[in-house]
TIVO-2410 file (N, C-alpha, C; in nm, 3 decimals):
# residues 156
REC num residu      c1      c2      c3 atome chaine
REC   1      M   0.402   5.292   0.095     N      A
REC   1      M   0.285   5.343   0.061    CA      A
REC   1      M   0.288   5.485   0.055     C      A
REC   2      V   0.220   5.520  -0.051     N      A
REC   2      V   0.202   5.676  -0.080    CA      A
REC   2      V   0.125   5.739   0.018     C      A
REC   3      H   0.195   5.864   0.079     N      A
REC   3      H   0.104   5.957   0.185    CA      A
REC   3      H   0.019   6.011   0.084     C      A
REC   4      M  -0.112   6.029   0.111     N      A
REC   4      M  -0.214   6.095   0.054    CA      A
REC   4      M  -0.258   6.197   0.129     C      A
REC   5      S  -0.266   6.185   0.255     N      A
REC   5      S  -0.342   6.281   0.331    CA      A
REC   5      S  -0.254   6.371   0.407     C      A
REC   6      A  -0.252   6.511   0.366     N      A
REC   6      A  -0.176   6.616   0.433    CA      A
REC   6      A  -0.243   6.639   0.572     C      A
REC   7      L  -0.382   6.624   0.579     N      A
REC   7      L  -0.456   6.655   0.684    CA      A
REC   7      L  -0.430   6.562   0.802     C      A
REC   8      K  -0.439   6.435   0.757     N      A
REC   8      K  -0.389   6.330   0.858    CA      A
REC   8      K  -0.257   6.336   0.906     C      A
REC   9      D  -0.169   6.380   0.845     N      A
REC   9      D  -0.025   6.414   0.895    CA      A
REC   9      D  -0.031   6.530   0.989     C      A
REC  10      R  -0.105   6.644   0.948     N      A
REC  10      R  -0.126   6.764   1.046    CA      A
REC  10      R  -0.183   6.702   1.182     C      A
REC  11      L  -0.300   6.618   1.164     N      A
REC  11      L  -0.360   6.566   1.290    CA      A
REC  11      L  -0.254   6.516   1.384     C      A
REC  12      R  -0.178   6.420   1.327     N      A
REC  12      R  -0.078   6.354   1.398    CA      A
REC  12      R   0.016   6.433   1.469     C      A
REC  13      A   0.075   6.549   1.378     N      A
REC  13      A   0.175   6.627   1.433    CA      A
REC  13      A   0.095   6.711   1.566     C      A
REC  14      D   0.000   6.741   1.532     N      A
REC  14      D  -0.080   6.822   1.651    CA      A
REC  14      D  -0.118   6.769   1.767     C      A
REC  15      L  -0.131   6.621   1.744     N      A
REC  15      L  -0.145   6.542   1.858    CA      A
REC  15      L  -0.033   6.533   1.948     C      A
REC  16      N   0.088   6.497   1.891     N      A
REC  16      N   0.215   6.505   1.955    CA      A
REC  16      N   0.250   6.647   2.018     C      A
REC  17      T   0.209   6.743   1.967     N      A
REC  17      T   0.208   6.899   2.017    CA      A
REC  17      T   0.131   6.889   2.138     C      A
REC  18      S  -0.005   6.861   2.151     N      A
REC  18      S  -0.087   6.865   2.239    CA      A
REC  18      S  -0.055   6.787   2.350     C      A
REC  19      M   0.003   6.653   2.305     N      A
REC  19      M   0.035   6.579   2.427    CA      A
REC  19      M   0.155   6.632   2.506     C      A
REC  20      K   0.258   6.692   2.436     N      A
REC  20      K   0.372   6.751   2.514    CA      A
REC  20      K   0.337   6.885   2.591     C      A
REC  21      A   0.214   6.933   2.552     N      A
REC  21      A   0.147   7.060   2.613    CA      A
REC  21      A   0.064   7.010   2.726     C      A
REC  22      R   0.033   6.876   2.746     N      A
REC  22      R  -0.060   6.818   2.835    CA      A
REC  22      R  -0.190   6.880   2.813     C      A
REC  23      D  -0.230   6.900   2.695     N      A
REC  23      D  -0.376   6.951   2.663    CA      A
REC  23      D  -0.452   6.821   2.630     C      A
REC  24      S  -0.515   6.781   2.734     N      A
REC  24      S  -0.586   6.671   2.772    CA      A
REC  24      S  -0.722   6.653   2.650     C      A
REC  25      I  -0.795   6.761   2.661     N      A
REC  25      I  -0.921   6.754   2.576    CA      A
REC  25      I  -0.884   6.758   2.425     C      A
REC  26      R  -0.768   6.815   2.379     N      A
REC  26      R  -0.732   6.842   2.243    CA      A
REC  26      R  -0.647   6.694   2.215     C      A
REC  27      S  -0.586   6.628   2.303     N      A
REC  27      S  -0.512   6.507   2.283    CA      A
REC  27      S  -0.608   6.397   2.259     C      A
REC  28      S  -0.707   6.409   2.356     N      A
REC  28      S  -0.822   6.289   2.338    CA      A
REC  28      S  -0.900   6.302   2.204     C      A
REC  29      T  -0.945   6.429   2.179     N      A
REC  29      T  -1.008   6.447   2.070    CA      A
REC  29      T  -0.940   6.401   1.926     C      A
REC  30      L  -0.810   6.443   1.925     N      A
REC  30      L  -0.723   6.422   1.813    CA      A
REC  30      L  -0.702   6.257   1.804     C      A
REC  31      R  -0.682   6.196   1.913     N      A
REC  31      R  -0.666   6.058   1.916    CA      A
REC  31      R  -0.793   5.980   1.868     C      A
REC  32      M  -0.919   6.018   1.911     N      A
REC  32      M  -1.037   5.993   1.864    CA      A
REC  32      M  -1.034   5.998   1.707     C      A
REC  33      L  -1.013   6.116   1.670     N      A
REC  33      L  -1.039   6.144   1.517    CA      A
REC  33      L  -0.930   6.047   1.438     C      A
REC  34      L  -0.821   6.055   1.486     N      A
REC  34      L  -0.726   5.938   1.423    CA      A
REC  34      L  -0.774   5.801   1.407     C      A
REC  35      T  -0.826   5.754   1.520     N      A
REC  35      T  -0.881   5.620   1.541    CA      A
REC  35      T  -0.997   5.621   1.434     C      A
REC  36      S  -1.102   5.724   1.430     N      A
REC  36      S  -1.197   5.717   1.336    CA      A
REC  36      S  -1.164   5.713   1.178     C      A
REC  37      I  -1.030   5.774   1.160     N      A
REC  37      I  -0.975   5.768   1.024    CA      A
REC  37      I  -0.921   5.634   0.983     C      A
REC  38      T  -0.848   5.584   1.080     N      A
REC  38      T  -0.797   5.449   1.079    CA      A
REC  38      T  -0.910   5.316   1.057     C      A
REC  39      N  -1.012   5.341   1.122     N      A
REC  39      N  -1.125   5.262   1.115    CA      A
REC  39      N  -1.179   5.261   0.989     C      A
REC  40      A  -1.182   5.398   0.928     N      A
REC  40      A  -1.241   5.421   0.778    CA      A
REC  40      A  -1.137   5.351   0.677     C      A
REC  41      E  -1.023   5.355   0.706     N      A
REC  41      E  -0.918   5.306   0.613    CA      A
REC  41      E  -0.931   5.148   0.617     C      A
REC  42      V  -0.965   5.083   0.703     N      A
REC  42      V  -0.960   4.944   0.726    CA      A
REC  42      V  -1.094   4.909   0.717     C      A
REC  43      A  -1.208   4.963   0.687     N      A
REC  43      A  -1.336   4.929   0.682    CA      A
REC  43      A  -1.366   4.832   0.563     C      A
REC  44      G  -1.322   4.853   0.445     N      A
REC  44      G  -1.336   4.796   0.330    CA      A
REC  44      G  -1.279   4.661   0.315     C      A
REC  45      K  -1.279   4.595   0.192     N      A
REC  45      K  -1.221   4.463   0.174    CA      A
REC  45      K  -1.072   4.458   0.185     C      A
REC  46      E  -1.019   4.583   0.143     N      A
REC  46      E  -0.879   4.590   0.167    CA      A
REC  46      E  -0.835   4.728   0.213     C      A
REC  47      Q  -0.728   4.745   0.293     N      A
REC  47      Q  -0.686   4.855   0.369    CA      A
REC  47      Q  -0.639   4.958   0.269     C      A
REC  48      I  -0.678   5.086   0.286     N      A
REC  48      I  -0.662   5.202   0.181    CA      A
REC  48      I  -0.598   5.310   0.261     C      A
REC  49      E  -0.549   5.402   0.212     N      A
REC  49      E  -0.488   5.537   0.260    CA      A
REC  49      E  -0.603   5.636   0.239     C      A
REC  50      L  -0.664   5.700   0.316     N      A
REC  50      L  -0.747   5.806   0.271    CA      A
REC  50      L  -0.706   5.923   0.218     C      A
REC  51      T  -0.775   5.984   0.136     N      A
REC  51      T  -0.744   6.130   0.079    CA      A
REC  51      T  -0.780   6.203   0.171     C      A
REC  52      D  -0.733   6.361   0.150     N      A
REC  52      D  -0.780   6.460   0.229    CA      A
REC  52      D  -0.938   6.471   0.215     C      A
REC  53      E  -0.997   6.455   0.107     N      A
REC  53      E  -1.136   6.463   0.098    CA      A
REC  53      E  -1.211   6.358   0.182     C      A
REC  54      Q  -1.152   6.251   0.185     N      A
REC  54      Q  -1.207   6.132   0.261    CA      A
REC  54      Q  -1.191   6.160   0.413     C      A
REC  55      V  -1.093   6.232   0.445     N      A
REC  55      V  -1.058   6.240   0.578    CA      A
REC  55      V  -1.157   6.349   0.631     C      A
REC  56      V  -1.187   6.443   0.550     N      A
REC  56      V  -1.281   6.551   0.565    CA      A
REC  56      V  -1.419   6.509   0.580     C      A
REC  57      N  -1.452   6.393   0.520     N      A
REC  57      N  -1.574   6.333   0.537    CA      A
REC  57      N  -1.598   6.268   0.677     C      A
REC  58      V  -1.486   6.208   0.696     N      A
REC  58      V  -1.484   6.145   0.844    CA      A
REC  58      V  -1.495   6.248   0.949     C      A
REC  59      L  -1.414   6.358   0.935     N      A
REC  59      L  -1.422   6.455   1.042    CA      A
REC  59      L  -1.555   6.527   1.030     C      A
REC  60      S  -1.646   6.550   0.927     N      A
REC  60      S  -1.756   6.582   0.938    CA      A
REC  60      S  -1.853   6.495   0.997     C      A
REC  61      T  -1.850   6.377   0.974     N      A
REC  61      T  -1.934   6.285   1.058    CA      A
REC  61      T  -1.906   6.301   1.196     C      A
REC  62      E  -1.779   6.288   1.246     N      A
REC  62      E  -1.743   6.326   1.374    CA      A
REC  62      E  -1.822   6.440   1.443     C      A
REC  63      A  -1.802   6.551   1.350     N      A
REC  63      A  -1.862   6.682   1.397    CA      A
REC  63      A  -1.990   6.664   1.418     C      A
REC  64      K  -2.056   6.614   1.333     N      A
REC  64      K  -2.221   6.597   1.317    CA      A
REC  64      K  -2.271   6.508   1.470     C      A
REC  65      K  -2.179   6.418   1.488     N      A
REC  65      K  -2.200   6.340   1.617    CA      A
REC  65      K  -2.169   6.410   1.738     C      A
REC  66      R  -2.070   6.504   1.728     N      A
REC  66      R  -2.071   6.603   1.854    CA      A
REC  66      R  -2.213   6.695   1.853     C      A
REC  67      R  -2.220   6.752   1.752     N      A
REC  67      R  -2.350   6.850   1.759    CA      A
REC  67      R  -2.453   6.784   1.809     C      A
REC  68      E  -2.499   6.659   1.770     N      A
REC  68      E  -2.618   6.583   1.797    CA      A
REC  68      E  -2.601   6.531   1.948     C      A
REC  69      A  -2.475   6.494   1.993     N      A
REC  69      A  -2.473   6.446   2.114    CA      A
REC  69      A  -2.493   6.565   2.222     C      A
REC  70      A  -2.436   6.673   2.194     N      A
REC  70      A  -2.417   6.797   2.278    CA      A
REC  70      A  -2.578   6.848   2.295     C      A
REC  71      T  -2.641   6.846   2.188     N      A
REC  71      T  -2.784   6.861   2.205    CA      A
REC  71      T  -2.862   6.771   2.287     C      A
REC  72      A  -2.837   6.653   2.262     N      A
REC  72      A  -2.894   6.527   2.356    CA      A
REC  72      A  -2.861   6.560   2.488     C      A
REC  73      F  -2.750   6.591   2.511     N      A
REC  73      F  -2.691   6.592   2.666    CA      A
REC  73      F  -2.768   6.722   2.716     C      A
REC  74      E  -2.778   6.833   2.641     N      A
REC  74      E  -2.831   6.942   2.685    CA      A
REC  74      E  -2.964   6.931   2.715     C      A
REC  75      D  -3.063   6.866   2.645     N      A
REC  75      D  -3.205   6.822   2.672    CA      A
REC  75      D  -3.223   6.744   2.783     C      A
REC  76      A  -3.106   6.655   2.814     N      A
REC  76      A  -3.109   6.555   2.934    CA      A
REC  76      A  -3.069   6.644   3.040     C      A
REC  77      G  -3.035   6.774   3.043     N      A
REC  77      G  -2.991   6.841   3.161    CA      A
REC  77      G  -2.859   6.811   3.210     C      A
REC  78      R  -2.763   6.751   3.121     N      A
REC  78      R  -2.638   6.714   3.143    CA      A
REC  78      R  -2.528   6.804   3.080     C      A
REC  79      A  -2.526   6.936   3.132     N      A
REC  79      A  -2.452   7.052   3.080    CA      A
REC  79      A  -2.319   7.007   3.070     C      A
REC  80      E  -2.249   6.951   3.167     N      A
REC  80      E  -2.106   6.909   3.173    CA      A
REC  80      E  -2.073   6.850   3.040     C      A
REC  81      S  -2.135   6.718   3.028     N      A
REC  81      S  -2.144   6.649   2.919    CA      A
REC  81      S  -2.163   6.702   2.778     C      A
REC  82      A  -2.261   6.797   2.796     N      A
REC  82      A  -2.290   6.877   2.643    CA      A
REC  82      A  -2.158   6.971   2.636     C      A
REC  83      E  -2.103   7.018   2.733     N      A
REC  83      E  -2.003   7.130   2.723    CA      A
REC  83      E  -1.869   7.048   2.664     C      A
REC  84      K  -1.855   6.920   2.714     N      A
REC  84      K  -1.747   6.840   2.664    CA      A
REC  84      K  -1.753   6.817   2.522     C      A
REC  85      E  -1.870   6.778   2.467     N      A
REC  85      E  -1.904   6.755   2.329    CA      A
REC  85      E  -1.874   6.892   2.230     C      A
REC  86      R  -1.907   7.002   2.303     N      A
REC  86      R  -1.891   7.130   2.222    CA      A
REC  86      R  -1.743   7.167   2.229     C      A
REC  87      A  -1.675   7.122   2.320     N      A
REC  87      A  -1.534   7.157   2.325    CA      A
REC  87      A  -1.457   7.064   2.206     C      A
REC  88      E  -1.500   6.956   2.203     N      A
REC  88      E  -1.443   6.839   2.102    CA      A
REC  88      E  -1.476   6.892   1.948     C      A
REC  89      L  -1.619   6.944   1.938     N      A
REC  89      L  -1.664   6.992   1.828    CA      A
REC  89      L  -1.591   7.103   1.783     C      A
REC  90      V  -1.539   7.226   1.864     N      A
REC  90      V  -1.456   7.339   1.817    CA      A
REC  90      V  -1.312   7.269   1.780     C      A
REC  91      I  -1.258   7.163   1.842     N      A
REC  91      I  -1.126   7.119   1.782    CA      A
REC  91      I  -1.146   7.067   1.653     C      A
REC  92      I  -1.239   6.966   1.635     N      A
REC  92      I  -1.283   6.900   1.507    CA      A
REC  92      I  -1.295   7.006   1.404     C      A
REC  93      T  -1.381   7.139   1.425     N      A
REC  93      T  -1.394   7.231   1.323    CA      A
REC  93      T  -1.263   7.294   1.256     C      A
REC  94      D  -1.165   7.302   1.380     N      A
REC  94      D  -1.048   7.374   1.310    CA      A
REC  94      D  -0.973   7.296   1.199     C      A
REC  95      Y  -1.017   7.155   1.190     N      A
REC  95      Y  -0.959   7.082   1.069    CA      A
REC  95      Y  -1.049   7.081   0.964     C      A
REC  96      L  -1.180   7.127   0.965     N      A
REC  96      L  -1.279   7.122   0.877    CA      A
REC  96      L  -1.261   7.256   0.765     C      A
REC  97      P  -1.284   7.234   0.639     N      A
REC  97      P  -1.298   7.371   0.557    CA      A
REC  97      P  -1.388   7.479   0.622     C      A
REC  98      A  -1.351   7.582   0.593     N      A
REC  98      A  -1.451   7.701   0.642    CA      A
REC  98      A  -1.611   7.667   0.611     C      A
REC  99      Q  -1.689   7.681   0.711     N      A
REC  99      Q  -1.817   7.665   0.713    CA      A
REC  99      Q  -1.884   7.773   0.623     C      A
REC 100      L  -1.986   7.720   0.555     N      A
REC 100      L  -2.071   7.840   0.468    CA      A
REC 100      L  -2.175   7.899   0.568     C      A
REC 101      S  -2.179   8.024   0.542     N      A
REC 101      S  -2.283   8.107   0.619    CA      A
REC 101      S  -2.411   8.088   0.555     C      A
REC 102      E  -2.544   8.108   0.655     N      A
REC 102      E  -2.658   8.077   0.599    CA      A
REC 102      E  -2.700   8.144   0.454     C      A
REC 103      Q  -2.654   8.261   0.448     N      A
REC 103      Q  -2.659   8.345   0.314    CA      A
REC 103      Q  -2.597   8.252   0.192     C      A
REC 104      E  -2.463   8.193   0.221     N      A
REC 104      E  -2.398   8.116   0.125    CA      A
REC 104      E  -2.495   8.019   0.087     C      A
REC 105      I  -2.560   7.911   0.206     N      A
REC 105      I  -2.622   7.822   0.169    CA      A
REC 105      I  -2.756   7.852   0.095     C      A
REC 106      G  -2.798   7.963   0.132     N      A
REC 106      G  -2.935   8.004   0.078    CA      A
REC 106      G  -2.903   8.044  -0.069     C      A
REC 107      D  -2.777   8.093  -0.121     N      A
REC 107      D  -2.768   8.123  -0.241    CA      A
REC 107      D  -2.747   7.990  -0.333     C      A
REC 108      L  -2.679   7.909  -0.279     N      A
REC 108      L  -2.651   7.780  -0.339    CA      A
REC 108      L  -2.782   7.701  -0.368     C      A
REC 109      V  -2.868   7.706  -0.277     N      A
REC 109      V  -2.999   7.644  -0.307    CA      A
REC 109      V  -3.076   7.719  -0.395     C      A
REC 110      T  -3.082   7.848  -0.383     N      A
REC 110      T  -3.168   7.938  -0.475    CA      A
REC 110      T  -3.095   7.885  -0.659     C      A
REC 111      A  -2.969   7.886  -0.645     N      A
REC 111      A  -2.904   7.866  -0.779    CA      A
REC 111      A  -2.954   7.722  -0.838     C      A
REC 112      A  -2.960   7.601  -0.736     N      A
REC 112      A  -2.975   7.488  -0.767    CA      A
REC 112      A  -3.121   7.486  -0.817     C      A
REC 113      I  -3.218   7.525  -0.737     N      A
REC 113      I  -3.347   7.536  -0.791    CA      A
REC 113      I  -3.376   7.592  -0.903     C      A
REC 114      E  -3.296   7.684  -0.948     N      A
REC 114      E  -3.300   7.748  -1.089    CA      A
REC 114      E  -3.253   7.652  -1.193     C      A
REC 115      Q  -3.124   7.602  -1.157     N      A
REC 115      Q  -3.085   7.501  -1.244    CA      A
REC 115      Q  -3.143   7.375  -1.269     C      A
REC 116      T  -3.218   7.326  -1.172     N      A
REC 116      T  -3.294   7.201  -1.197    CA      A
REC 116      T  -3.442   7.228  -1.243     C      A
REC 117      G  -3.477   7.374  -1.237     N      A
REC 117      G  -3.612   7.420  -1.285    CA      A
REC 117      G  -3.709   7.368  -1.195     C      A
REC 118      S  -3.684   7.373  -1.057     N      A
REC 118      S  -3.768   7.289  -0.947    CA      A
REC 118      S  -3.849   7.409  -0.902     C      A
REC 119      A  -3.862   7.534  -0.934     N      A
REC 119      A  -3.952   7.626  -0.860    CA      A
REC 119      A  -4.082   7.587  -0.873     C      A
REC 120      G  -4.165   7.596  -0.778     N      A
REC 120      G  -4.300   7.569  -0.785    CA      A
REC 120      G  -4.347   7.413  -0.778     C      A
REC 121      E  -4.240   7.335  -0.783     N      A
REC 121      E  -4.276   7.194  -0.784    CA      A
REC 121      E  -4.279   7.141  -0.640     C      A
REC 122      G  -4.273   7.227  -0.534     N      A
REC 122      G  -4.273   7.183  -0.403    CA      A
REC 122      G  -4.193   7.086  -0.360     C      A
REC 123      M  -4.235   6.997  -0.247     N      A
REC 123      M  -4.150   6.918  -0.185    CA      A
REC 123      M  -4.102   6.787  -0.277     C      A
REC 124      K  -4.162   6.764  -0.393     N      A
REC 124      K  -4.123   6.646  -0.453    CA      A
REC 124      K  -3.999   6.662  -0.542     C      A
REC 125      A  -3.953   6.799  -0.531     N      A
REC 125      A  -3.837   6.848  -0.600    CA      A
REC 125      A  -3.719   6.828  -0.508     C      A
REC 126      M  -3.725   6.804  -0.374     N      A
REC 126      M  -3.615   6.794  -0.268    CA      A
REC 126      M  -3.501   6.718  -0.318     C      A
REC 127      G  -3.538   6.592  -0.358     N      A
REC 127      G  -3.419   6.517  -0.399    CA      A
REC 127      G  -3.341   6.552  -0.500     C      A
REC 128      K  -3.410   6.631  -0.593     N      A
REC 128      K  -3.340   6.675  -0.726    CA      A
REC 128      K  -3.252   6.802  -0.650     C      A
REC 129      V  -3.309   6.888  -0.598     N      A
REC 129      V  -3.236   6.996  -0.547    CA      A
REC 129      V  -3.101   6.957  -0.463     C      A
REC 130      M  -3.146   6.860  -0.361     N      A
REC 130      M  -3.032   6.822  -0.266    CA      A
REC 130      M  -2.929   6.755  -0.335     C      A
REC 131      G  -2.964   6.702  -0.465     N      A
REC 131      G  -2.862   6.621  -0.547    CA      A
REC 131      G  -2.765   6.707  -0.598     C      A
REC 132      V  -2.808   6.843  -0.644     N      A
REC 132      V  -2.733   6.921  -0.692    CA      A
REC 132      V  -2.646   6.997  -0.579     C      A
REC 133      V  -2.706   7.046  -0.477     N      A
REC 133      V  -2.659   7.131  -0.359    CA      A
REC 133      V  -2.549   7.045  -0.273     C      A
REC 134      S  -2.574   6.896  -0.260     N      A
REC 134      S  -2.483   6.831  -0.154    CA      A
REC 134      S  -2.362   6.824  -0.196     C      A
REC 135      P  -2.296   6.787  -0.314     N      A
REC 135      P  -2.175   6.795  -0.357    CA      A
REC 135      P  -2.099   6.917  -0.344     C      A
REC 136      Q  -2.181   7.021  -0.350     N      A
REC 136      Q  -2.120   7.178  -0.352    CA      A
REC 136      Q  -2.098   7.229  -0.178     C      A
REC 137      V  -2.166   7.143  -0.094     N      A
REC 137      V  -2.145   7.199   0.042    CA      A
REC 137      V  -2.088   7.083   0.130     C      A
REC 138      K  -2.052   6.959   0.052     N      A
REC 138      K  -1.973   6.857   0.118    CA      A
REC 138      K  -1.872   6.900   0.223     C      A
REC 139      G  -1.876   6.883   0.368     N      A
REC 139      G  -1.773   6.922   0.442    CA      A
REC 139      G  -1.785   7.071   0.490     C      A
REC 140      K  -1.842   7.141   0.424     N      A
REC 140      K  -1.860   7.280   0.458    CA      A
REC 140      K  -2.002   7.336   0.521     C      A
REC 141      A  -2.095   7.249   0.520     N      A
REC 141      A  -2.220   7.287   0.606    CA      A
REC 141      A  -2.288   7.170   0.661     C      A
REC 142      D  -2.361   7.193   0.755     N      A
REC 142      D  -2.442   7.080   0.808    CA      A
REC 142      D  -2.552   7.043   0.723     C      A
REC 143      G  -2.574   6.915   0.701     N      A
REC 143      G  -2.675   6.841   0.597    CA      A
REC 143      G  -2.800   6.895   0.653     C      A
REC 144      G  -2.834   6.892   0.759     N      A
REC 144      G  -2.956   6.940   0.834    CA      A
REC 144      G  -3.010   7.074   0.791     C      A
REC 145      A  -2.899   7.164   0.812     N      A
REC 145      A  -2.932   7.300   0.765    CA      A
REC 145      A  -2.952   7.329   0.635     C      A
REC 146      V  -2.877   7.270   0.545     N      A
REC 146      V  -2.915   7.260   0.389    CA      A
REC 146      V  -3.050   7.191   0.369     C      A
REC 147      A  -3.071   7.091   0.408     N      A
REC 147      A  -3.210   7.042   0.374    CA      A
REC 147      A  -3.322   7.142   0.449     C      A
REC 148      G  -3.290   7.174   0.553     N      A
REC 148      G  -3.396   7.281   0.600    CA      A
REC 148      G  -3.415   7.410   0.508     C      A
REC 149      E  -3.307   7.457   0.460     N      A
REC 149      E  -3.312   7.570   0.348    CA      A
REC 149      E  -3.382   7.531   0.213     C      A
REC 150      V  -3.354   7.398   0.192     N      A
REC 150      V  -3.417   7.350   0.045    CA      A
REC 150      V  -3.557   7.354   0.088     C      A
REC 151      R  -3.580   7.288   0.195     N      A
REC 151      R  -3.754   7.305   0.228    CA      A
REC 151      R  -3.818   7.421   0.230     C      A
REC 152      R  -3.740   7.510   0.289     N      A
REC 152      R  -3.795   7.661   0.316    CA      A
REC 152      R  -3.818   7.736   0.182     C      A
REC 153      Q  -3.709   7.711   0.104     N      A
REC 153      Q  -3.721   7.777  -0.047    CA      A
REC 153      Q  -3.838   7.697  -0.140     C      A
REC 154      L  -3.825   7.564  -0.110     N      A
REC 154      L  -3.929   7.506  -0.195    CA      A
REC 154      L  -4.080   7.526  -0.138     C      A
REC 155      G  -4.088   7.582  -0.027     N      A
REC 155      G  -4.232   7.609   0.029    CA      A
REC 155      G  -4.289   7.504   0.066     C      A
REC 156      S  -4.226   7.430   0.178     N      A
REC 156      S  -4.297   7.304   0.244    CA      A
REC 156      S  -4.412   7.368   0.352     C      A
***
C-alpha cells in the first residue's frame, strides 16, 4: 500500500516520542487523533489511505470539537475540563496549517464579494461568497469566524 500521508507518519512518530517522554496529555491526544484518522479511512465502502489534505480535514474537525467543548465546559463552570480541551486543542493546532489572522480572513472575504459581484446583495449572497471563500480557508481558519466576517461585510 502506498504511503500517502507524511502528516500521519509524523503523528505516529510524535506519539512514540511522547510515550517515551511520559507526556500523557500529548500521548492521549495523538492517540485520539490517529484513531479519528483511522475511523475516517475505514468509514466508506472500502478502506482508503488518507492524503495529507484529508488528514488536515480530520484534524480541523477535532480542533473544532475541542473549541466547542472548551466553551461548553467553561459555560458549565467546569474549568478543569475546559482546560483539558484547550490543552488538546494546542497540540492539535501544532499539526494544522498556520491559521489565518482576522485581517487575512477579512481580505479574502472582501475579494470574494468583489469576485462574485455580491456587494449590496445582503444576506442572500452569503452562500455564493462562502462558496468562494471556504476552499481558500480550509484547515486554516474556523468556519464560524469566516461566516461571521462574511455576514459582517454583507451587512446583516
